[in-house]
Backbone of each chain as ProteinMPNN parsed JSONL, in Angstrom:
{"seq_chain_A": "XXXXXXXXXXXXXXXXXXXXXXXXXXXXXXXXXXXXXXXXXXXXXXXXXXXXXXXXXXXXXXXXXXXXXXXXXXXXXXXXXXXXXXXXXXXXXXXXXXXX", "coords_chain_A": {"N_chain_A": [[13.539, -1.755, -22.587], [13.132, -4.906, -20.878], [12.356, -7.886, -22.459], [10.343, -10.654, -22.766], [8.24, -13.469, -22.899], [7.206, -14.961, -20.398], [7.948, -13.2, -18.577], [6.676, -10.724, -19.436], [3.878, -11.717, -18.81], [3.978, -11.994, -16.018], [4.567, -9.461, -15.307], [2.026, -8.353, -16.227], [0.226, -9.25, -14.565], [1.316, -8.19, -12.087], [0.755, -5.373, -12.754], [-2.245, -5.49, -12.904], [-2.65, -6.114, -10.248], [-1.763, -3.732, -8.979], [-3.463, -2.099, -9.846], [-5.839, -2.784, -8.606], [-5.151, -2.454, -6.09], [-4.612, 0.434, -5.969], [-7.158, 1.285, -6.314], [-8.544, 0.181, -3.934], [-7.032, 1.657, -1.959], [-8.174, 4.084, -2.901], [-10.767, 3.966, -2.212], [-10.517, 3.673, 0.567], [-9.326, 6.096, 1.421], [-11.772, 7.587, 0.967], [-13.287, 6.528, 2.85], [-12.065, 7.362, 5.373], [-11.828, 9.956, 5.006], [-14.709, 10.504, 5.466], [-14.721, 9.581, 8.211], [-13.132, 11.721, 9.382], [-14.829, 13.894, 9.049], [-16.985, 13.188, 10.433], [-16.081, 12.846, 12.939], [-15.303, 15.57, 13.557], [-17.812, 16.584, 13.528], [-18.804, 15.271, 15.601], [-17.312, 16.253, 17.747], [-15.13, 14.502, 18.327], [-11.685, 13.635, 19.165], [-9.05, 13.982, 16.551], [-6.962, 11.784, 16.71], [-6.695, 8.739, 17.877], [-5.207, 6.787, 20.025], [-5.607, 4.12, 21.254], [-7.099, 2.927, 19.194], [-5.279, 3.02, 16.991], [-3.19, 1.121, 18.148], [-4.58, -1.144, 18.196], [-5.215, -1.529, 15.498], [-2.61, -1.853, 14.48], [-1.636, -4.236, 15.61], [-3.544, -5.79, 14.446], [-2.779, -5.923, 11.547], [-0.209, -6.608, 11.786], [-0.536, -9.353, 12.424], [-2.165, -10.299, 10.391], [-0.411, -9.915, 8.298], [1.672, -11.905, 9.067], [0.165, -14.106, 8.61], [-0.111, -13.877, 5.881], [2.239, -14.644, 4.928], [3.925, -12.228, 5.094], [6.399, -9.789, 6.065], [5.841, -8.747, 9.318], [6.778, -6.122, 10.152], [6.932, -4.814, 7.828], [4.105, -4.463, 6.974], [3.403, -2.821, 9.347], [4.828, -0.425, 8.704], [3.85, 0.276, 6.325], [1.301, 0.746, 7.171], [1.747, 3.155, 8.746], [2.604, 4.76, 6.761], [0.485, 5.079, 4.991], [-1.33, 6.204, 6.937], [-0.125, 8.657, 7.527], [-0.604, 9.851, 5.063], [-3.306, 10.091, 5.261], [-3.582, 11.781, 7.496], [-2.378, 14.266, 6.266], [-4.6, 14.511, 4.681], [-6.654, 15.176, 6.258], [-5.672, 17.607, 7.367], [-5.896, 19.216, 5.244], [-8.465, 19.285, 5.114], [-8.974, 20.958, 7.398], [-7.676, 23.237, 6.425], [-9.491, 24.088, 4.496], [-11.668, 24.848, 5.933], [-11.142, 26.838, 8.219], [-12.233, 27.929, 10.481], [-13.228, 25.982, 12.072], [-12.715, 23.235, 14.463], [-11.289, 20.281, 13.937]], "CA_chain_A": [[12.87, -2.696, -21.596], [13.433, -6.262, -20.97], [11.175, -8.504, -22.917], [10.403, -12.325, -22.41], [6.951, -13.82, -22.801], [6.892, -15.374, -19.059], [8.154, -12.079, -17.824], [5.658, -10.001, -19.672], [2.88, -12.246, -18.103], [4.181, -11.856, -14.769], [4.395, -8.09, -15.19], [0.752, -7.921, -16.414], [-0.447, -9.638, -13.198], [1.48, -6.92, -11.3], [-0.195, -4.068, -13.156], [-3.523, -6.029, -12.547], [-2.912, -6.009, -8.679], [-1.545, -2.422, -8.615], [-4.677, -1.312, -10.085], [-6.775, -2.957, -7.602], [-4.529, -1.947, -4.759], [-4.968, 1.773, -5.914], [-8.659, 1.386, -6.165], [-8.867, -0.042, -2.59], [-6.645, 2.85, -1.431], [-8.839, 5.223, -3.024], [-12.026, 3.922, -1.406], [-10.028, 3.814, 1.927], [-9.363, 7.457, 1.877], [-13.14, 8.02, 0.972], [-13.93, 6.252, 4.209], [-11.0, 8.085, 6.367], [-12.529, 11.179, 4.866], [-15.947, 10.446, 6.167], [-14.406, 9.606, 9.684], [-12.696, 13.002, 9.797], [-15.853, 14.668, 9.031], [-17.658, 12.613, 11.594], [-15.275, 13.337, 14.255], [-15.416, 17.077, 13.504], [-19.277, 16.775, 13.718], [-19.06, 14.622, 17.065], [-16.372, 16.755, 18.575], [-14.168, 13.868, 18.89], [-10.244, 14.047, 18.857], [-8.721, 13.432, 15.441], [-6.283, 10.743, 16.974], [-7.394, 7.765, 18.898], [-4.18, 6.031, 20.114], [-6.232, 2.858, 21.473], [-7.562, 2.207, 18.076], [-4.069, 2.535, 16.395], [-2.583, -0.059, 18.7], [-5.432, -2.376, 17.816], [-4.973, -1.594, 13.999], [-1.271, -2.363, 14.182], [-1.619, -5.61, 16.088], [-4.336, -6.639, 13.588], [-2.226, -5.813, 10.557], [0.86, -7.431, 11.865], [-1.015, -10.667, 12.463], [-2.627, -10.557, 9.027], [0.862, -10.148, 7.553], [2.12, -13.103, 9.471], [-0.658, -15.139, 8.06], [-0.1, -13.968, 4.441], [3.803, -14.661, 4.714], [4.619, -10.985, 4.783], [7.016, -9.292, 7.088], [4.981, -7.823, 9.944], [7.425, -4.824, 10.194], [6.559, -4.02, 6.483], [2.632, -4.094, 7.305], [3.372, -1.82, 10.238], [5.278, 0.699, 8.299], [2.809, 0.578, 5.351], [0.069, 1.403, 7.881], [2.261, 4.519, 9.119], [2.673, 5.448, 5.499], [-0.806, 5.4, 4.712], [-1.862, 6.975, 8.127], [0.455, 9.947, 7.174], [-1.464, 10.408, 4.023], [-4.723, 10.382, 5.844], [-3.341, 13.179, 8.358], [-2.376, 15.194, 5.073], [-5.952, 14.863, 3.956], [-7.219, 15.772, 7.386], [-5.013, 18.888, 7.572], [-6.432, 19.854, 4.186], [-9.862, 19.673, 5.462], [-8.861, 22.159, 8.31], [-7.338, 24.454, 5.86], [-10.56, 24.452, 3.855], [-12.633, 25.119, 6.941], [-10.052, 27.199, 9.312], [-12.903, 28.291, 11.61], [-13.791, 24.756, 12.982], [-11.619, 22.444, 14.711], [-11.179, 18.653, 13.59]], "C_chain_A": [[12.925, -4.002, -21.826], [12.171, -6.88, -21.572], [11.374, -10.11, -22.936], [8.897, -12.661, -22.348], [6.49, -14.197, -21.293], [6.876, -13.955, -18.34], [7.069, -11.042, -18.094], [4.374, -10.511, -18.905], [2.81, -11.814, -16.786], [3.834, -10.27, -14.408], [2.953, -7.667, -15.421], [-0.005, -8.302, -15.155], [-0.098, -8.446, -12.106], [0.732, -5.804, -11.318], [-1.523, -4.433, -12.519], [-3.861, -5.58, -11.019], [-2.732, -4.455, -8.191], [-2.893, -1.508, -8.907], [-5.737, -1.679, -9.159], [-6.209, -2.396, -6.147], [-5.013, -0.381, -4.679], [-6.289, 2.073, -5.652], [-9.166, 1.163, -4.557], [-8.469, 1.12, -1.733], [-7.58, 4.09, -1.643], [-10.244, 5.19, -2.331], [-11.629, 3.847, 0.098], [-10.284, 5.236, 2.346], [-10.733, 7.96, 1.774], [-13.556, 7.932, 2.333], [-13.3, 7.182, 5.408], [-11.567, 9.496, 6.404], [-13.759, 11.564, 5.489], [-15.75, 10.381, 7.827], [-13.877, 11.063, 10.253], [-13.629, 13.811, 10.02], [-16.798, 14.367, 10.224], [-17.151, 13.005, 12.8], [-15.257, 14.829, 14.605], [-16.918, 17.275, 14.025], [-19.534, 16.303, 15.506], [-18.232, 15.328, 18.13], [-15.331, 15.795, 19.17], [-12.803, 14.124, 18.447], [-9.783, 13.357, 17.537], [-7.972, 12.144, 15.72], [-6.694, 9.911, 18.003], [-6.231, 6.58, 19.069], [-4.421, 4.437, 20.46], [-6.466, 2.107, 20.028], [-6.375, 2.004, 17.166], [-3.328, 1.589, 16.771], [-3.348, -1.325, 18.221], [-5.175, -2.51, 16.384], [-3.719, -2.269, 13.805], [-1.145, -3.694, 14.447], [-2.26, -6.424, 14.979], [-3.554, -6.678, 12.364], [-0.936, -6.663, 10.596], [0.476, -9.016, 11.795], [-1.501, -11.111, 11.128], [-1.386, -10.758, 8.071], [1.488, -11.541, 7.76], [1.375, -14.355, 8.771], [-0.547, -15.163, 6.547], [1.345, -14.082, 4.282], [4.226, -13.41, 4.366], [5.237, -10.762, 6.081], [6.247, -8.376, 7.925], [5.36, -6.452, 9.998], [6.864, -3.885, 8.867], [5.062, -3.647, 6.648], [2.62, -2.854, 8.289], [3.766, -0.356, 9.477], [4.362, 1.12, 7.085], [1.654, 1.372, 5.997], [0.553, 2.964, 8.186], [2.114, 5.211, 7.913], [1.362, 5.819, 5.101], [-1.585, 6.593, 5.792], [-1.369, 8.54, 7.897], [-0.176, 10.691, 6.028], [-2.882, 10.936, 4.372], [-4.528, 11.798, 6.601], [-3.332, 14.294, 7.381], [-3.788, 15.655, 4.612], [-6.683, 15.664, 5.091], [-6.925, 17.243, 7.71], [-5.69, 19.547, 6.376], [-7.941, 20.233, 4.399], [-10.146, 21.006, 6.463], [-8.734, 23.225, 7.543], [-8.648, 24.979, 5.187], [-11.608, 25.145, 4.872], [-11.765, 25.753, 8.295], [-10.917, 27.655, 10.463], [-13.554, 27.284, 12.491], [-12.636, 24.098, 13.428], [-12.185, 20.951, 14.236], [-11.589, 17.909, 14.725]], "O_chain_A": [[12.772, -4.368, -22.991], [11.056, -6.468, -21.25], [12.46, -10.662, -23.107], [8.291, -11.93, -21.565], [5.399, -13.749, -20.941], [5.937, -13.606, -17.625], [6.539, -10.486, -17.132], [3.766, -9.617, -18.315], [1.78, -11.31, -16.34], [3.074, -9.894, -13.516], [2.593, -6.64, -14.845], [-0.898, -7.543, -14.778], [-0.945, -7.875, -11.419], [0.167, -5.275, -10.361], [-1.931, -3.708, -11.611], [-4.846, -4.966, -10.61], [-3.366, -3.978, -7.25], [-3.234, -0.482, -8.319], [-6.58, -0.813, -8.925], [-6.947, -1.971, -5.258], [-5.617, 0.082, -3.712], [-6.616, 2.978, -4.883], [-10.036, 1.867, -4.044], [-9.249, 1.599, -0.91], [-7.753, 4.954, -0.783], [-10.798, 6.217, -1.939], [-12.565, 3.984, 0.885], [-11.067, 5.622, 3.214], [-10.963, 8.878, 2.56], [-14.052, 8.862, 2.968], [-14.025, 7.663, 6.279], [-11.771, 10.137, 7.435], [-13.948, 12.679, 5.975], [-16.477, 11.004, 8.601], [-14.161, 11.474, 11.378], [-13.565, 14.528, 11.019], [-17.304, 15.271, 10.889], [-17.877, 13.505, 13.659], [-15.204, 15.244, 15.763], [-17.149, 18.105, 14.904], [-20.233, 16.862, 16.351], [-18.412, 15.047, 19.315], [-14.728, 16.047, 20.214], [-12.645, 14.783, 17.419], [-10.107, 12.179, 17.389], [-8.298, 11.243, 14.948], [-7.06, 10.429, 19.058], [-6.284, 5.567, 18.372], [-3.632, 3.581, 20.061], [-6.101, 0.958, 19.78], [-6.325, 0.942, 16.546], [-2.679, 1.03, 15.887], [-2.78, -2.372, 17.91], [-4.9, -3.644, 15.994], [-3.672, -3.22, 13.024], [-0.577, -4.401, 13.615], [-1.778, -7.48, 14.57], [-3.645, -7.827, 11.934], [-0.593, -7.339, 9.626], [1.164, -9.806, 11.149], [-1.254, -12.258, 10.757], [-1.363, -11.63, 7.202], [1.792, -12.255, 6.805], [1.945, -15.398, 8.451], [-0.804, -16.189, 5.916], [1.734, -13.478, 3.283], [4.913, -13.329, 3.348], [4.83, -11.329, 7.096], [5.939, -7.282, 7.453], [4.494, -5.581, 9.916], [6.504, -2.708, 8.86], [4.782, -2.466, 6.445], [1.859, -1.919, 8.039], [3.102, 0.665, 9.65], [4.164, 2.321, 6.906], [1.15, 2.39, 5.524], [-0.191, 3.901, 7.894], [1.503, 6.279, 7.946], [1.176, 7.012, 4.864], [-2.233, 7.581, 5.445], [-2.129, 9.493, 8.069], [-0.278, 11.918, 5.997], [-3.448, 11.924, 3.904], [-5.22, 12.781, 6.34], [-4.126, 15.223, 7.526], [-4.105, 16.793, 4.264], [-7.254, 16.723, 4.831], [-7.758, 17.988, 8.227], [-6.11, 20.667, 6.666], [-8.497, 21.241, 3.963], [-11.085, 21.801, 6.418], [-9.471, 24.191, 7.741], [-8.92, 26.176, 5.276], [-12.345, 26.025, 4.427], [-11.774, 25.108, 9.344], [-10.306, 27.786, 11.524], [-14.274, 27.574, 13.447], [-11.566, 24.324, 12.863], [-13.374, 20.633, 14.215], [-11.587, 16.679, 14.691]]}, "seq_chain_B": "XXXXXXXXXXXXXXXXXXXXXXXXXXXXXXXXXXXXXXXXXXXXXXXXXXXXXXXXXXXXXXXXXXXXXXXXXXXXXXXXXXXXXXXXXXXXXXXXXXXX", "coords_chain_B": {"N_chain_B": [[-10.812, 3.711, 23.812], [-12.601, 5.69, 21.221], [-15.886, 5.428, 20.897], [-18.691, 5.057, 18.815], [-21.637, 4.538, 17.064], [-21.783, 5.032, 14.137], [-19.211, 5.671, 13.6], [-17.763, 3.021, 14.467], [-18.845, 1.589, 12.367], [-17.823, 2.616, 9.91], [-15.005, 2.299, 10.585], [-14.99, -0.653, 10.422], [-15.301, -0.911, 7.909], [-12.826, 0.034, 6.929], [-11.341, -1.704, 8.073], [-11.886, -4.056, 6.734], [-10.975, -3.302, 4.277], [-8.46, -3.027, 4.455], [-7.514, -5.685, 5.071], [-7.966, -6.701, 2.464], [-6.328, -5.346, 0.971], [-3.659, -6.161, 2.122], [-3.759, -8.739, 1.585], [-3.799, -8.621, -1.279], [-1.16, -7.372, -1.741], [0.551, -9.293, -0.664], [-0.037, -11.276, -2.601], [1.1, -9.91, -4.588], [3.904, -9.911, -3.868], [4.392, -12.468, -4.017], [4.419, -12.585, -6.726], [6.47, -10.819, -7.627], [8.545, -12.378, -6.423], [8.582, -14.557, -8.054], [9.36, -13.327, -10.432], [11.976, -12.457, -9.954], [13.259, -14.833, -9.62], [12.814, -15.795, -12.226], [14.246, -13.85, -13.84], [16.918, -14.393, -12.729], [17.312, -16.944, -13.68], [17.011, -16.525, -16.643], [19.154, -14.752, -16.929], [18.803, -11.89, -16.751], [19.136, -8.599, -15.943], [18.627, -7.509, -12.607], [17.428, -4.961, -12.349], [15.22, -2.832, -14.244], [15.116, -0.05, -15.709], [13.498, 1.376, -17.651], [11.043, -0.063, -17.57], [10.498, 0.634, -14.861], [9.919, 3.502, -15.259], [7.677, 3.475, -16.903], [5.846, 1.895, -15.075], [5.706, 3.951, -13.031], [4.517, 6.048, -14.409], [2.069, 5.027, -15.168], [0.661, 4.358, -12.587], [0.68, 6.943, -11.488], [-1.261, 7.957, -13.315], [-3.416, 6.318, -12.915], [-3.985, 7.059, -10.032], [-4.755, 9.611, -10.25], [-7.079, 9.38, -11.718], [-8.479, 8.066, -9.729], [-8.628, 9.968, -7.8], [-6.666, 10.446, -6.237], [-3.578, 11.602, -4.92], [-1.114, 11.917, -7.267], [1.586, 12.067, -6.269], [1.555, 10.415, -4.049], [0.978, 8.078, -4.937], [3.301, 7.266, -6.449], [5.279, 7.477, -4.283], [4.337, 5.201, -2.802], [4.525, 3.137, -4.718], [7.495, 3.313, -4.725], [8.034, 2.554, -2.025], [6.98, 0.103, -1.972], [8.499, -1.149, -3.884], [11.06, -1.073, -2.49], [10.821, -2.923, -0.552], [10.562, -5.206, -2.044], [13.14, -5.389, -3.3], [14.432, -5.927, -0.984], [13.433, -8.496, -0.515], [14.517, -9.833, -2.713], [17.29, -9.694, -2.26], [17.403, -11.314, -0.004], [17.009, -13.615, -1.341], [19.274, -13.912, -2.673], [21.119, -14.181, -0.685], [20.121, -16.57, 0.298], [21.179, -18.169, -1.603], [24.096, -17.769, -2.344], [26.005, -18.431, -4.238], [25.062, -17.925, -6.849], [24.053, -15.415, -9.251], [21.727, -13.0, -9.084]], "CA_chain_B": [[-11.232, 3.859, 22.415], [-13.743, 6.11, 20.98], [-16.998, 4.582, 20.303], [-19.985, 5.63, 18.073], [-22.136, 3.352, 15.964], [-21.416, 5.437, 12.725], [-17.708, 5.477, 13.532], [-17.356, 1.892, 14.243], [-19.192, 1.189, 10.934], [-16.818, 3.113, 9.022], [-13.75, 1.51, 10.816], [-15.308, -1.975, 10.123], [-15.029, -0.914, 6.515], [-11.516, 0.305, 7.079], [-10.483, -3.179, 8.443], [-12.185, -4.98, 5.569], [-10.178, -2.76, 2.808], [-7.027, -3.304, 4.964], [-7.338, -7.181, 4.87], [-8.06, -6.907, 1.08], [-4.842, -4.72, 0.575], [-2.66, -7.027, 2.71], [-3.878, -10.004, 0.468], [-3.13, -8.438, -2.847], [0.324, -7.052, -1.538], [1.166, -10.809, -0.432], [0.152, -11.87, -3.97], [2.108, -9.216, -5.43], [5.057, -10.147, -3.519], [4.646, -13.811, -4.683], [4.77, -12.692, -8.18], [7.778, -10.493, -7.91], [9.417, -13.388, -6.171], [8.876, -15.325, -9.394], [10.035, -12.458, -11.524], [13.428, -12.392, -9.294], [13.847, -16.15, -10.028], [12.84, -15.956, -13.884], [15.411, -13.059, -14.167], [18.098, -15.14, -12.428], [17.281, -18.009, -14.683], [17.469, -15.934, -17.928], [20.485, -13.96, -16.886], [18.373, -10.706, -17.041], [19.503, -7.825, -14.799], [17.474, -7.296, -11.714], [16.616, -3.582, -12.362], [14.709, -2.617, -15.692], [14.788, 1.344, -15.405], [12.447, 1.55, -18.559], [9.99, -0.639, -17.068], [9.926, 1.366, -13.821], [9.463, 4.745, -15.619], [6.334, 3.01, -17.411], [4.901, 1.661, -13.981], [5.343, 5.063, -12.317], [3.506, 6.907, -15.322], [0.705, 4.207, -15.23], [0.135, 4.575, -11.45], [0.452, 8.242, -11.418], [-2.28, 8.08, -13.998], [-4.512, 5.804, -12.228], [-4.045, 7.837, -9.073], [-5.504, 10.976, -10.62], [-8.563, 9.042, -12.074], [-9.166, 7.615, -8.524], [-8.732, 11.207, -7.062], [-5.68, 10.332, -5.227], [-2.424, 12.405, -4.987], [-0.19, 11.131, -7.968], [2.907, 11.98, -5.613], [1.455, 9.661, -3.008], [1.123, 6.576, -5.643], [4.532, 7.285, -6.799], [5.843, 7.098, -3.106], [3.839, 4.111, -2.413], [5.49, 2.218, -5.311], [8.84, 3.344, -4.35], [8.097, 1.843, -0.595], [6.722, -1.289, -2.145], [9.616, -1.801, -4.573], [12.334, -1.151, -1.513], [10.562, -4.288, 0.06], [10.939, -6.273, -3.22], [14.594, -5.444, -3.231], [14.938, -6.788, 0.285], [13.233, -10.082, -0.743], [15.554, -10.201, -3.98], [18.448, -9.477, -1.493], [17.06, -12.429, 0.698], [17.119, -15.005, -2.205], [20.866, -13.856, -3.136], [21.575, -14.414, 0.519], [20.06, -18.105, 0.43], [21.827, -18.955, -2.876], [25.19, -16.908, -2.492], [26.917, -18.847, -5.327], [24.436, -17.483, -7.997], [23.979, -14.03, -9.402], [20.332, -12.482, -9.445]], "C_chain_B": [[-12.377, 4.476, 21.988], [-14.714, 5.252, 20.466], [-18.219, 5.344, 19.949], [-20.346, 4.71, 17.021], [-21.557, 3.582, 14.628], [-19.898, 5.074, 12.422], [-17.338, 4.059, 13.534], [-17.669, 1.114, 12.994], [-18.284, 1.367, 9.908], [-15.279, 2.389, 9.365], [-13.833, 0.06, 10.521], [-14.908, -2.021, 8.574], [-13.493, -0.667, 6.227], [-10.72, -1.043, 7.197], [-10.513, -4.07, 7.364], [-11.197, -4.682, 4.401], [-8.756, -3.155, 3.365], [-6.83, -4.885, 4.679], [-7.311, -7.307, 3.396], [-6.713, -6.393, 0.486], [-3.778, -5.653, 0.798], [-2.497, -8.376, 1.751], [-3.184, -9.723, -0.931], [-1.765, -8.182, -2.659], [1.032, -8.512, -1.507], [1.157, -11.448, -1.788], [1.039, -11.347, -4.72], [3.563, -9.433, -5.184], [5.437, -11.754, -4.109], [5.03, -13.715, -6.176], [6.224, -11.931, -8.535], [8.938, -11.444, -7.572], [9.7, -14.205, -7.28], [9.512, -14.655, -10.376], [11.439, -12.543, -11.142], [13.914, -13.76, -9.749], [13.849, -16.377, -11.471], [14.023, -15.006, -14.402], [16.736, -13.636, -13.852], [18.287, -16.181, -13.498], [17.613, -17.5, -16.219], [18.67, -15.056, -17.931], [20.115, -12.407, -17.156], [18.84, -9.812, -15.77], [18.302, -7.444, -13.88], [16.68, -6.053, -11.831], [16.206, -3.587, -14.047], [14.093, -0.965, -15.451], [13.446, 1.825, -16.352], [11.273, 1.009, -17.973], [9.331, 0.161, -15.66], [9.48, 2.723, -14.193], [8.003, 4.457, -16.085], [5.311, 2.794, -16.295], [4.73, 2.931, -13.318], [4.329, 6.047, -13.143], [2.212, 6.297, -14.995], [0.116, 4.43, -13.736], [-0.074, 6.077, -11.209], [-1.116, 8.586, -12.029], [-3.591, 7.74, -13.35], [-4.927, 6.489, -10.762], [-5.116, 9.09, -9.414], [-6.84, 10.417, -10.943], [-9.186, 8.482, -10.85], [-9.134, 8.854, -7.508], [-7.879, 11.195, -5.948], [-4.475, 11.42, -5.7], [-1.469, 11.564, -5.91], [1.246, 10.909, -7.147], [2.814, 10.676, -4.577], [1.689, 8.326, -3.68], [2.639, 6.477, -5.916], [5.47, 6.833, -5.576], [5.564, 5.737, -2.706], [4.621, 2.901, -3.24], [6.808, 2.179, -5.012], [9.164, 2.626, -2.872], [7.903, 0.356, -0.913], [8.01, -2.094, -2.701], [10.828, -2.042, -3.525], [12.188, -2.467, -0.889], [10.915, -5.156, -0.846], [12.286, -6.524, -3.221], [15.025, -6.152, -2.147], [14.575, -8.146, 0.287], [14.181, -10.517, -1.745], [16.916, -10.413, -3.128], [18.57, -11.068, -0.785], [17.407, -13.641, -0.181], [18.637, -15.119, -2.59], [21.493, -14.547, -1.992], [21.48, -16.086, 0.561], [20.76, -18.748, -0.571], [23.069, -18.019, -3.206], [25.994, -17.162, -3.933], [26.236, -18.595, -6.577], [24.277, -16.145, -7.946], [22.329, -13.77, -9.669], [20.21, -12.02, -10.656]], "O_chain_B": [[-13.391, 3.869, 22.331], [-14.421, 4.385, 19.643], [-18.708, 6.179, 20.71], [-19.555, 4.192, 16.234], [-20.968, 2.706, 13.995], [-19.436, 4.46, 11.46], [-16.573, 3.729, 12.627], [-16.973, 0.183, 12.588], [-17.963, 0.48, 9.117], [-14.535, 2.001, 8.465], [-12.76, -0.522, 10.358], [-14.31, -2.971, 8.068], [-12.995, -1.223, 5.249], [-9.713, -1.362, 6.563], [-9.553, -4.75, 7.002], [-10.692, -5.557, 3.697], [-7.947, -3.62, 2.561], [-5.863, -5.204, 3.987], [-6.505, -8.156, 3.014], [-6.112, -7.01, -0.393], [-3.024, -5.98, -0.118], [-1.462, -8.885, 1.32], [-2.313, -10.374, -1.508], [-1.031, -8.783, -3.443], [1.961, -8.798, -2.262], [2.134, -12.088, -2.176], [1.754, -12.015, -5.468], [4.397, -9.211, -6.062], [6.538, -12.106, -4.534], [5.756, -14.516, -6.764], [6.968, -12.285, -9.45], [10.021, -11.436, -8.156], [10.848, -14.57, -7.532], [10.205, -15.271, -11.186], [12.204, -12.722, -12.09], [15.026, -13.797, -10.276], [14.738, -17.057, -11.985], [14.715, -15.396, -15.343], [17.669, -13.417, -14.625], [19.336, -16.257, -14.137], [18.446, -18.101, -16.896], [19.125, -14.67, -19.008], [20.949, -11.684, -17.702], [18.896, -10.336, -14.657], [17.196, -7.126, -14.315], [15.494, -5.996, -11.506], [16.805, -4.239, -14.903], [12.941, -0.696, -15.111], [12.532, 2.508, -15.891], [10.359, 1.828, -17.886], [8.135, 0.295, -15.401], [8.616, 3.2, -13.457], [7.124, 5.202, -15.65], [4.18, 3.278, -16.35], [3.574, 3.149, -12.956], [3.468, 6.717, -12.573], [1.299, 7.004, -14.568], [-1.08, 4.723, -13.741], [-1.14, 6.382, -10.673], [-1.962, 9.263, -11.443], [-4.569, 8.476, -13.218], [-6.1, 6.451, -10.391], [-6.141, 9.334, -8.778], [-7.796, 10.994, -10.426], [-10.413, 8.391, -10.853], [-9.633, 8.682, -6.396], [-8.143, 11.749, -4.882], [-4.536, 11.985, -6.792], [-1.002, 10.536, -5.418], [1.931, 9.893, -7.268], [3.811, 10.004, -4.313], [2.448, 7.501, -3.173], [3.176, 5.444, -5.516], [6.322, 5.962, -5.752], [6.5, 5.069, -2.266], [5.19, 1.955, -2.695], [7.37, 1.084, -5.007], [10.284, 2.21, -2.576], [8.503, -0.523, -0.295], [8.473, -3.16, -2.297], [11.526, -3.05, -3.635], [13.185, -3.153, -0.662], [11.693, -6.022, -0.446], [12.71, -7.679, -3.157], [15.937, -6.97, -2.273], [15.212, -8.969, 0.945], [14.666, -11.639, -1.599], [17.594, -11.398, -3.421], [19.519, -11.834, -0.948], [18.055, -14.58, 0.281], [19.18, -16.205, -2.795], [22.328, -15.426, -2.204], [22.453, -16.804, 0.79], [20.971, -19.951, -0.419], [23.082, -17.498, -4.322], [26.5, -16.259, -4.6], [26.825, -19.07, -7.548], [24.316, -15.561, -6.863], [21.781, -14.452, -10.534], [19.127, -11.58, -11.042]]}, "name": "protein", "num_of_chains": 2, "seq": "XXXXXXXXXXXXXXXXXXXXXXXXXXXXXXXXXXXXXXXXXXXXXXXXXXXXXXXXXXXXXXXXXXXXXXXXXXXXXXXXXXXXXXXXXXXXXXXXXXXXXXXXXXXXXXXXXXXXXXXXXXXXXXXXXXXXXXXXXXXXXXXXXXXXXXXXXXXXXXXXXXXXXXXXXXXXXXXXXXXXXXXXXXXXXXXXXXXXXXXX"}
C-alpha cells in the first residue's frame, strides 16, 4: 500500500466520512422500513411517482449547491431506492399473505 | 402525492438525512480531489489495489454492524469510486501535459 504522511491523513478523513455516510444510510433504511410498514397499514401504494419527482429535483438542486454533478445525485438516489425496494420485497416475503 | 401526517414526518426525516449524505459526499469528493493532486505531485500511481481491498473490508464490516447488507456497502463504494475516477479524468483533461 502507498504510504505518505499527507496521503495517510487524507485517507483517514475519507474513512471518517465513510463511517458517517454508512451510519446515515443505516438510519435512512430504518425510516424507509417504517414507511413500508406504514403504507401497508394504511393501504397506500408502495410507489409514489410524484414524491419521487420531487425528491429527484430536490437532490439535483442540493448537488449543484454542493458542487456535485446533479446526474451523480440522481443516479445515487436511484441506487439507494433500488435497495429500499429490495428491503420492501423482503417484508412481503416475510408476510406473503399481506400486500404492501 | 400521498399525504398522511405520519408519512410526511418520516419523509421529512429522509430529506434531512439525504441533505446530510449529499454534504458528506461533497466533502469526500473534495478530499479525493486533494488525493488526486497529491498523487500527481508525488508521482504515485492513481490506483492502490491494497488500499481498495482494505477499504472494502472495512466498509463491509461497518455495514454488518449497522445492520446493512455488506454487498450493498461494497457496491456503493464502487459506485462512488467510479465518480472519483471520472473527477480524476477531468483533472487530466484540464492538464493534458501532466500525468496523474
